[in-house]
C-alpha positions in Angstrom: 68.9 88.7 126.5 65.3 88.9 125.3 64.0 89.2 121.8 63.4 92.9 122.3 67.0 93.7 123.1 69.1 95.2 120.3 71.8 93.0 118.8 75.4 93.2 119.7 76.2 95.3 116.7 73.7 97.9 118.1 75.7 98.8 121.1 76.0 95.8 123.4 79.2 94.3 124.4 80.0 90.6 124.4 79.1 90.3 128.1 75.7 91.8 127.6 76.3 95.3 129.0 75.4 98.3 126.9 78.3 100.3 125.5 78.0 103.9 127.0 79.5 105.3 123.8 76.6 103.9 121.7 74.1 106.5 120.4 71.1 105.0 118.6 70.3 108.4 117.0 73.5 108.2 114.9 73.6 106.3 111.6 75.2 102.9 112.1 78.2 102.1 109.9 79.1 98.5 109.2 82.8 97.9 109.6 84.1 96.0 106.5 85.8 92.7 107.1 89.5 92.8 106.4 90.5 90.8 103.4 91.5 87.2 104.0 94.8 85.6 102.9 93.0 84.0 100.0 91.7 87.4 98.9 95.1 88.9 99.0 96.6 86.0 97.1 94.0 86.3 94.4 94.7 90.0 94.0 98.4 89.3 93.7 97.7 86.8 91.0 95.6 89.3 89.1 98.4 91.8 89.3 100.8 89.4 87.6 98.3 89.0 84.8 97.7 92.8 84.5 101.3 94.2 84.6 103.0 92.8 81.6 105.6 94.4 79.3 105.5 94.7 75.5 109.3 94.3 75.7 111.9 94.5 78.5 115.5 95.7 78.0 118.4 96.6 80.2 117.5 100.2 79.9 114.0 99.4 81.2 115.6 97.6 84.2 117.7 100.6 85.1 114.8 103.1 84.7 112.5 100.9 86.8 115.2 100.4 89.5 115.9 104.1 89.8 112.1 104.6 90.1 112.0 102.2 93.0 114.9 103.9 94.7 113.3 107.3 94.3 110.0 106.1 95.6 111.4 104.5 98.7 113.7 107.5 99.5 110.6 109.8 99.5 108.6 107.4 101.7 108.0 107.8 105.4 109.6 104.4 106.1 113.0 105.9 105.0 112.6 109.6 105.9 110.9 109.2 109.3 112.0 105.7 110.4 115.3 105.4 108.7 114.6 102.1 107.0 117.0 100.8 104.5 116.3 99.0 101.2 118.1 96.6 98.8 116.9 96.4 95.2 117.8 93.9 92.5 116.5 93.3 89.0 117.8 90.1 87.3 117.0 88.0 84.3 115.3 84.8 84.9 118.6 83.0 84.5 120.4 85.2 87.1 122.1 88.0 85.1 122.1 91.2 87.1 120.5 94.1 85.3 120.2 96.6 88.2 121.4 96.5 91.8 121.2 99.2 94.4 121.2 99.9 98.2 119.3 102.7 100.0 120.9 103.2 103.4 124.3 102.2 104.9 125.6 98.9 106.0 125.4 99.0 109.7 124.0 97.4 112.9 121.1 99.7 113.7 117.5 98.7 113.0 117.0 100.7 109.8 120.3 99.8 108.2 120.8 97.2 105.5 123.0 94.2 106.2 124.6 91.4 104.3 121.6 89.3 105.4 119.4 91.7 103.5 121.0 90.6 100.3 120.8 86.9 101.3 117.1 87.4 101.9 116.6 89.2 98.6 118.3 86.3 96.7 116.0 83.8 98.5 112.9 85.8 97.4 114.1 85.9 93.8 114.7 82.1 94.0 111.0 81.7 94.9 110.0 83.5 91.8 112.3 81.4 89.6 110.9 78.2 91.1 107.2 79.0 91.1 106.9 81.7 88.3 104.8 83.8 90.7 105.5 86.7 93.1 106.9 85.8 96.5 103.9 87.7 98.1 101.4 85.5 96.2 103.3 82.4 97.4 103.4 83.7 101.0 99.7 84.5 101.1 98.7 81.3 99.2 100.5 79.2 101.8 98.8 81.1 104.6 95.4 80.7 103.0 95.9 76.9 102.8 97.5 76.8 106.2 100.5 75.1 104.9 104.2 75.6 105.7 107.1 75.8 103.2 108.4 72.5 104.5 105.1 70.8 103.5 105.7 72.1 99.9 109.2 70.8 99.9 110.8 74.3 100.0 114.1 74.6 101.7 114.0 77.8 103.7 117.8 78.1 103.6 117.7 78.7 99.8 114.2 80.2 99.5 112.7 83.1 101.5 108.9 83.3 101.5 108.6 87.1 101.8 106.8 89.6 99.7 108.7 91.9 97.4 109.9 89.8 94.5 107.8 90.1 91.3 108.1 88.4 87.9 108.5 90.4 84.7 106.3 88.9 82.1 106.1 89.7 78.4 102.7 90.1 76.7 103.5 87.7 73.9 105.5 85.1 76.0 103.4 83.1 78.4 105.8 80.2 79.0 107.8 81.8 81.8 108.9 85.2 83.1 111.8 87.0 81.5 113.1 88.7 84.6 112.5 89.4 88.3 112.3 92.7 90.1 112.8 92.5 93.9 113.3 94.8 96.9 113.6 94.1 100.6 113.2 96.4 103.5 111.7 94.1 106.1 108.0 94.6 105.4 106.4 92.0 103.2 103.2 93.8 102.2 104.9 97.2 101.9 107.7 95.8 99.7 105.2 94.1 97.4 103.0 97.1 97.1 105.9 99.4 96.3 107.1 97.0 93.5 103.6 96.7 92.0 102.9 100.4 92.2 106.2 101.2 90.4 105.5 98.6 87.7 102.0 100.0 87.2 103.2 103.6 86.9 106.1 102.6 84.6 103.8 100.7 82.2 101.4 103.6 82.2 104.2 105.9 81.1 105.2 103.5 78.4 101.7 103.4 77.1 101.5 107.2 77.0 104.9 107.7 75.2 104.3 105.1 72.5 104.0 107.1 69.2 100.7 106.7 67.6 100.6 106.0 63.9 100.1 109.1 61.8 96.9 109.1 59.8 97.3 110.3 56.2 94.3 111.9 54.6 93.7 110.5 51.1 94.6 112.9 48.3 91.7 114.1 46.1 91.8 112.5 42.6 91.5 115.1 39.9 91.2 114.0 36.3 92.5 117.1 34.6 95.6 118.0 32.6 98.9 118.8 34.2 98.5 122.6 33.9 95.2 122.5 35.8 96.8 120.4 38.4 99.7 122.8 38.9 97.1 125.7 39.3 95.2 123.7 41.9 98.4 123.0 43.9 99.4 126.6 43.8 96.0 127.8 44.9 96.0 125.3 47.8 99.4 126.4 49.0 98.1 130.0 48.9 95.1 129.0 51.1 92.5 129.5 48.4 90.0 127.0 47.2 90.6 126.6 43.5 87.6 125.9 41.3 88.5 125.2 37.7 86.6 127.1 35.0 84.9 124.1 33.5 83.5 123.3 36.9 81.9 126.8 37.1 80.5 126.4 33.5 78.9 123.1 34.4 77.5 124.5 37.6 75.9 127.5 35.7 74.4 125.1 33.1 72.9 123.0 35.9 71.0 126.0 37.3 69.7 127.0 33.8 
């Protein structure tokens, strides 16, 4: 290939032949590189720092769990492909706040199974041990090209699979208060669904927080009680009350 030949990105294949589909008259579009495992892990870590609750109660867990269930039931994974889902929201010490299954217990590909719950518990165990989402742990290991065994993680008790996410409080940075997790078989999809549900739920919480009412300061009038009663009556009637002594002072000022 001489110096006058166009580069490979301009229509040549790796073996030096020109691609017949290449048209030099069309604008060339650079194909973006897919994100690396390190990029995905960094984004997952930023999500943990962004989506934190002012408080978290059992009612929040139920509302969030039902939101996850509704979101998955309306997804193409469930409606078109018949995928099943298991959901669990637990405190950091293991108390169950919400638990739900989407789909039936069966032997087909899309059904949930007893192994689904075992996998889900293993994902939650990862969050309890590391304090991070299971998706972050998965992508972080892949970015470092390390295996769970190299980190001393027993894969019988821990499942490195995306879908388990820590619930942090804004004013408590020592450890998560709870874990929300779902499992349908797709690591990236399960993580994305949990994060999207958390984002939307926190946004609704922000919108429904009552704003403090602003009270306008009352005007200070230094006059006797009878004049004050007249001013209140006139204000209630929608009239601007101007006391007689104010008009006299105003006329003298123009004289």
